[in-house]
C-alpha positions in Angstrom: 0.0 0.0 0.0 1.8 3.1 -1.3 -0.3 5.6 0.6 0.9 4.4 4.0 4.6 4.1 2.9 4.4 7.6 1.3 2.9 9.0 4.5 5.6 7.5 6.7 8.3 8.6 4.3 7.0 12.2 4.5 7.3 12.0 8.3 10.8 10.8 7.9 11.6 13.7 5.6 10.2 16.1 8.0 12.2 14.7 10.9 15.4 15.0 8.8 14.6 18.7 8.1 14.1 19.3 11.7 17.7 18.4 12.7 19.7 21.5 13.7 22.8 22.4 11.7 25.0 21.7 14.7 23.8 18.1 14.8 24.5 17.4 11.1 27.5 15.4 10.1 30.6 17.5 9.4 30.9 15.8 6.1 27.9 17.6 4.6 29.1 20.9 6.0 32.8 20.8 5.0 34.5 20.2 1.7 31.5 18.2 0.4 29.1 21.1 0.4 27.5 19.9 -2.9 26.7 16.7 -1.2 23.6 18.3 0.3 22.2 18.8 -3.2 22.8 15.2 -4.0 21.0 14.2 -0.8 18.0 16.4 -1.8 18.0 14.8 -5.3 17.9 11.2 -3.9 15.5 12.0 -1.2 13.0 13.6 -3.6 13.5 11.0 -6.3 12.2 8.4 -4.0 9.4 10.8 -2.9 8.4 11.4 -6.5 8.2 7.7 -7.1 6.1 7.0 -4.0 3.8 10.0 -4.7 3.1 8.9 -8.3 2.1 5.4 -7.1 0.1 6.7 -4.3 -1.9 8.9 -6.7 -2.2 6.1 -9.1 -3.3 3.6 -6.5 -5.7 5.6 -4.4 -8.8 6.5 -6.3 -9.9 8.9 -3.6 -7.8 11.5 -5.5 -9.5 12.6 -8.7 -6.4 14.1 -10.1 -4.0 12.7 -12.7 -1.1 10.8 -11.0 1.4 12.9 -12.9 -0.1 16.3 -12.0 -0.8 15.2 -8.4 2.9 14.2 -8.0 4.2 17.4 -9.5 1.8 19.7 -7.6 1.9 18.0 -4.2 5.6 17.2 -4.5 6.4 20.8 -5.2 4.0 22.0 -2.4 5.7 19.7 0.1 9.2 20.7 -1.0 8.3 24.4 -0.5 6.8 23.7 2.9 10.0 21.7 3.8 12.2 24.6 2.9 10.0 27.0 4.8 10.1 24.7 7.8 14.0 24.7 7.7 14.0 28.4 8.2 12.8 27.9 11.8 15.4 25.2 12.6 18.5 26.4 14.3 21.4 26.9 11.9 19.3 25.9 8.8 17.8 28.1 6.2 15.6 28.2 3.1 17.5 27.4 -0.1 16.2 27.9 -3.7 19.0 25.6 -4.9 17.7 22.8 -2.6 14.1 23.5 -3.9 15.4 23.1 -7.5 17.0 19.8 -6.7 13.9 18.6 -4.9 11.8 19.3 -8.0 14.3 17.7 -10.3 14.3 14.6 -7.9 10.4 14.5 -8.1 10.7 14.4 -11.9 13.3 11.7 -11.9 11.0 9.7 -9.5 8.3 10.1 -12.0 10.5 8.7 -14.8 11.4 5.7 -12.6 7.6 5.2 -12.1 7.1 4.9 -15.8 9.8 2.2 -16.0 8.1 0.1 -13.3 4.6 0.5 -14.9 
C-alpha cells in the first residue's frame, strides 16, 4: 500500500529537516558542500516515485497521478524549505528546492519504467 509508505516517508523527511545544523555530520558541511544537493535529489527522487504510485493507486484522489505528483511534491518541497527556516542553523534554499523538484521528476521517470 503506497499511501501508508508515502505518509511515513514524508514523516521521515520532516524529521530529517528538523535536525539543527550543529547536529549534522561535518561531512555535509565541510568540503563536500554539494553533497547536500545530492541528498535532496535522492530523497525527492524516492518521494516522487512514491507519490506517483500513491496517486495512481488511491482512487480517492480525482487528479492525474502525474499532475498530483508534480503539484503535491512541489508544495511539500516548498513547505519543507520554509520549515527549515525555523530550525537552528538551517535556512531556506532555492537551490535545494530546485534539486527537490528535479528529484520528483526523476522519481516520475522511474515510475514509468516500473509500470
